[in-house]
C-alpha positions in Angstrom: -1.1 -4.7 19.8 0.9 -5.6 22.9 -0.8 -6.5 26.1 1.3 -4.1 28.3 -0.2 -2.3 31.3 0.8 0.9 32.9 2.8 -0.8 35.6 4.9 -2.7 33.0 5.6 0.6 31.2 6.8 2.2 34.4 9.1 -0.7 35.1 10.5 -0.5 31.5 11.0 3.3 31.8 12.8 2.9 35.2 15.1 0.2 33.8 15.8 2.3 30.7 16.6 5.3 32.8 19.0 3.3 34.9 20.7 1.6 32.0 21.0 4.6 29.6 21.0 7.4 32.0 19.1 10.7 31.7 21.4 12.1 29.0 21.0 9.3 26.4 17.4 8.3 27.2 15.6 11.0 25.0 17.8 10.1 22.0 17.1 6.4 22.5 13.4 7.1 22.7 13.5 9.2 19.5 15.6 6.5 17.7 13.2 3.7 18.8 10.1 5.7 17.8 11.7 6.5 14.4 12.5 2.8 13.9 9.0 1.7 14.8 7.5 4.4 12.5 9.7 3.2 9.6 8.7 -0.4 10.2 5.0 0.5 10.2 5.5 2.5 6.9 7.3 -0.4 5.3 4.6 -2.8 6.4 1.9 -0.5 5.0 3.8 -0.1 1.7 4.2 -3.8 1.4 0.5 -4.4 2.1 -0.5 -1.8 -0.4 1.7 -3.3 -3.0 0.3 -6.8 -2.4 -3.3 -5.4 -2.7 -2.3 -3.7 -5.9 -0.8 -6.9 -7.4 -3.9 -8.9 -6.4 -6.1 -6.3 -8.0 -4.1 -6.5 -11.2 -4.3 -10.3 -11.1 -8.0 -10.1 -10.7 -8.3 -7.8 -13.7 -6.2 -10.1 -15.7 -8.3 -13.1 -14.8 -11.5 -11.3 -15.6 -10.1 -10.1 -19.0 -9.3 -13.8 -19.8 -12.9 -14.7 -18.9 -14.2 -11.9 -21.1 -12.1 -13.0 -24.0 -13.3 -16.6 -23.6 -16.9 -15.3 -23.9 -16.0 -13.0 -26.8 -16.9 -10.0 -24.7 -20.6 -11.0 -24.9 -23.0 -11.7 -22.1 -20.5 -10.7 -19.4 -21.3 -10.8 -15.7 -21.4 -7.3 -14.0 -18.1 -8.1 -12.2 -16.3 -9.0 -15.4 -17.8 -6.1 -17.3 -16.6 -3.7 -14.6 -13.1 -5.1 -14.9 -13.2 -4.7 -18.7 -14.5 -1.1 -18.4 -11.7 -0.3 -15.8 -9.1 -1.7 -18.2 -10.5 0.4 -21.1 -10.4 3.5 -19.0 -6.8 2.8 -18.0 -5.9 2.3 -21.6 -7.6 5.6 -22.6 -5.8 7.5 -19.8 -2.5 6.1 -20.9 -3.1 7.3 -24.5 -4.3 10.8 -23.5 -1.0 12.4 -22.8 0.4 11.2 -26.1 -2.7 12.4 -28.0 -2.4 15.9 -26.4 1.2 16.2 -27.5 0.2 15.2 -31.0 -2.5 17.8 -31.0 -0.1 20.5 -30.0 2.4 19.6 -32.7 5.3 18.5 -30.5 
């Protein structure tokens, strides 16, 4: 990620030790690593959300194409999207069907 060599790390560590002192340096390192971890987690979450939204958009576009073709002679990609949407619809209905079967 960063092009930092061992010598640069040593220089940064010595400067941090001089500025912060030996008492506050461990806390500063923990705080910095926690902040970096939180930023990475936030970036990962953002990337996953964007990928999810793009997948939803792709399914929506494929569903429009399937409707335009009246769900006949669909390409394998569009058919896979339609099947995925049917499975998702069935899984959403399952919990309600189970409750109805139990009489609640």
